[in-house]
Steps between C-alpha positions, in 0.01 A plus 500: 500500500163674481291505199495866465886514484507221236246693299705822501816321409332304215320829374844674490651208311200510258633796317743410220746787582513409871537129421789586268659710776459217749635231267800730431569532882449117538770462232725737686496297811555613849732795402212664320519735216537882472186684378697639196591139395133397517401804305754433227415130474129552485494833315248659731476869562644600845160623637321189387770284649485680831120455524531119427781453744303680770210265458734196532660663811158570656378129479826377640656325197772751451737706733725792408835593647701803423863417427687829473317684219345189352159358596502122496192297490491141642242233479365389846543129443347421839176672405504340163540147677214585730281582204585181325437303809181670553386421138591132535385456856201290428611345168301196416364466849160400350631334197717194412722694263815427715417130502467511116838648449685328776 
């Protein structure tokens, strides 16, 4: 993962509303969650929700799929895994923290 991609994803998750949306989608699992359900659960106006979901889609953390008349959002677990691996890539490489806990 490139530093710029990680920065965009972390910036997107740095907003409380977007973080709440993402956590809702993580909880929903691979099946995802309809936009209307996210709106009801988080009590966010539709236009605001749309803006925040678009930001999460832009950075690759969320995808959307139309199922008949319903728009379903899904967490991209692969991209989140990549972000977490990037964050931990050099963990303790210059320190003995792993030795101290192991």
